[in-house]
NULUM-830319 format. One record per residue (C-alpha): residue number from 1; residue in three letters; y, z, x. Coordinates in pm, 1 decimal. Example, Ala and Ser with C-alpha at 12.3 -4.5 7.8 and 13.67 -1.06 7.14 Angstrom:
// residues 2
<num 1, residuo ALA, py -450.0, pz 780.0, px 1230.0>
<num 2, residuo SER, py -106.0, pz 714.0, px 1367.0>
***
This chain:
// residues 84
<num 1, residuo MET, py 50.7, pz -81.3, px 13.1>
<num 2, residuo ASN, py 277.5, pz -132.9, px 163.2>
<num 3, residuo LEU, py 571.0, pz 70.7, px -20.7>
<num 4, residuo ASP, py 926.5, pz 111.6, px 52.1>
<num 5, residuo LYS, py 1137.4, pz 482.4, px 97.3>
<num 6, residuo ASP, py 1316.6, pz 374.4, px -241.7>
<num 7, residuo GLU, py 997.2, pz 344.1, px -437.6>
<num 8, residuo ILE, py 780.5, pz 562.2, px -272.2>
<num 9, residuo LEU, py 1059.7, pz 851.5, px -334.3>
<num 10, residuo GLU, py 1068.7, pz 643.3, px -732.4>
<num 11, residuo LYS, py 751.6, pz 750.9, px -789.4>
<num 12, residuo ALA, py 711.8, pz 1084.2, px -609.2>
<num 13, residuo LYS, py 1028.0, pz 1130.5, px -877.9>
<num 14, residuo ALA, py 808.7, pz 995.9, px -1222.9>
<num 15, residuo LEU, py 490.9, pz 1193.8, px -1147.9>
<num 16, residuo LEU, py 715.2, pz 1588.9, px -1066.4>
<num 17, residuo LYS, py 892.0, pz 1425.6, px -1424.0>
<num 18, residuo GLU, py 548.0, pz 1517.3, px -1574.7>
<num 19, residuo GLU, py 470.1, pz 1804.2, px -1387.6>
<num 20, residuo MET, py 786.6, pz 2067.8, px -1438.8>
<num 21, residuo ASN, py 1021.9, pz 2112.7, px -1703.4>
<num 22, residuo ARG, py 1301.7, pz 1909.4, px -1771.4>
<num 23, residuo PHE, py 1576.3, pz 2127.2, px -1652.3>
<num 24, residuo THR, py 1387.4, pz 2190.5, px -1380.9>
<num 25, residuo TYR, py 1315.5, pz 1838.4, px -1257.1>
<num 26, residuo ALA, py 1763.8, pz 1754.5, px -1385.0>
<num 27, residuo ALA, py 1803.6, pz 2103.5, px -1111.2>
<num 28, residuo CYS, py 1612.9, pz 1989.1, px -829.4>
<num 29, residuo VAL, py 1412.0, pz 1673.0, px -826.9>
<num 30, residuo GLU, py 1670.6, pz 1407.0, px -1020.9>
<num 31, residuo ASN, py 1955.9, pz 1375.3, px -688.1>
<num 32, residuo LEU, py 1708.7, pz 1424.0, px -425.8>
<num 33, residuo GLY, py 1743.6, pz 1086.5, px -204.6>
<num 34, residuo ILE, py 1532.6, pz 1039.2, px 8.1>
<num 35, residuo GLU, py 1692.7, pz 968.5, px 423.0>
<num 36, residuo SER, py 1355.7, pz 816.4, px 577.9>
<num 37, residuo ILE, py 969.9, pz 778.8, px 641.6>
<num 38, residuo ASN, py 869.3, pz 811.2, px 1012.9>
<num 39, residuo ASP, py 513.2, pz 854.7, px 1052.4>
<num 40, residuo ASP, py 400.9, pz 1182.2, px 910.0>
<num 41, residuo LYS, py 743.9, pz 1311.8, px 767.5>
<num 42, residuo ILE, py 930.0, pz 1286.0, px 564.8>
<num 43, residuo VAL, py 1297.2, pz 1392.5, px 503.3>
<num 44, residuo LEU, py 1446.8, pz 1397.6, px 202.9>
<num 45, residuo ILE, py 1890.7, pz 1442.2, px 111.1>
<num 46, residuo ALA, py 1960.3, pz 1755.4, px -73.2>
<num 47, residuo GLN, py 2298.0, pz 1748.8, px -226.7>
<num 48, residuo SER, py 2426.1, pz 2097.6, px -180.2>
<num 49, residuo LYS, py 2285.8, pz 2420.7, px 42.8>
<num 50, residuo GLU, py 2214.6, pz 2516.1, px -269.9>
<num 51, residuo HIS, py 2038.5, pz 2245.6, px -354.7>
<num 52, residuo LYS, py 1859.4, pz 2304.4, px -43.9>
<num 53, residuo ASP, py 1731.7, pz 2543.5, px -33.8>
<num 54, residuo ASN, py 1647.5, pz 2618.8, px -408.3>
<num 55, residuo VAL, py 1397.7, pz 2261.5, px -316.7>
<num 56, residuo GLU, py 1249.3, pz 2403.4, px -15.8>
<num 57, residuo ARG, py 1214.3, pz 2769.9, px -179.7>
<num 58, residuo ARG, py 1059.2, pz 2704.3, px -516.7>
<num 59, residuo LEU, py 929.1, pz 2325.3, px -512.6>
<num 60, residuo TYR, py 875.1, pz 2229.0, px -91.9>
<num 61, residuo ASP, py 384.7, pz 2265.8, px -164.6>
<num 62, residuo LEU, py 467.6, pz 2084.1, px -534.1>
<num 63, residuo LEU, py 739.3, pz 1747.4, px -353.6>
<num 64, residuo GLU, py 480.7, pz 1810.4, px -37.5>
<num 65, residuo ASN, py 171.5, pz 1704.3, px -242.3>
<num 66, residuo THR, py 292.4, pz 1439.7, px -438.7>
<num 67, residuo PHE, py 416.6, pz 1264.2, px -146.7>
<num 68, residuo LYS, py 57.8, pz 1322.5, px 13.4>
<num 69, residuo PHE, py -71.5, pz 1187.3, px -316.3>
<num 70, residuo VAL, py 176.7, pz 814.0, px -321.5>
<num 71, residuo ILE, py 218.0, pz 804.5, px 44.3>
<num 72, residuo LYS, py -269.2, pz 864.3, px 60.4>
<num 73, residuo LYS, py -180.6, pz 1029.8, px 391.6>
<num 74, residuo ASP, py -90.5, pz 1351.5, px 519.2>
<num 75, residuo CYS, py 302.3, pz 1432.6, px 551.2>
<num 76, residuo GLU, py 536.6, pz 1726.2, px 668.1>
<num 77, residuo LEU, py 882.8, pz 1694.4, px 440.7>
<num 78, residuo GLU, py 1215.6, pz 1805.3, px 631.2>
<num 79, residuo VAL, py 1515.4, pz 1844.8, px 294.5>
<num 80, residuo ILE, py 1850.0, pz 1815.8, px 483.4>
<num 81, residuo LEU, py 2209.8, pz 1859.5, px 325.8>
<num 82, residuo LYS, py 2369.7, pz 1509.1, px 244.7>
<num 83, residuo GLU, py 2672.4, pz 1527.7, px 515.3>
<num 84, residuo GLU, py 2420.6, pz 1580.5, px 845.2>
***
């Protein structure tokens, strides 16, 4: 499967939307961006420090497992702020 990073993000978001309540999705997932996918590392972009903290504390494992499912291999996630 040769998906570009935006297609991978959209597939992951579609799966996550089905797995969580709409408020959590809207607050934490809907506005996530994707910076890059290199080897086994996916770099996501959060909109604010609070957004980044929420994603890392509350959703990291779910996001990581979802991306592993989408790209069909193990991966590590990093969440950065939009301005980094």
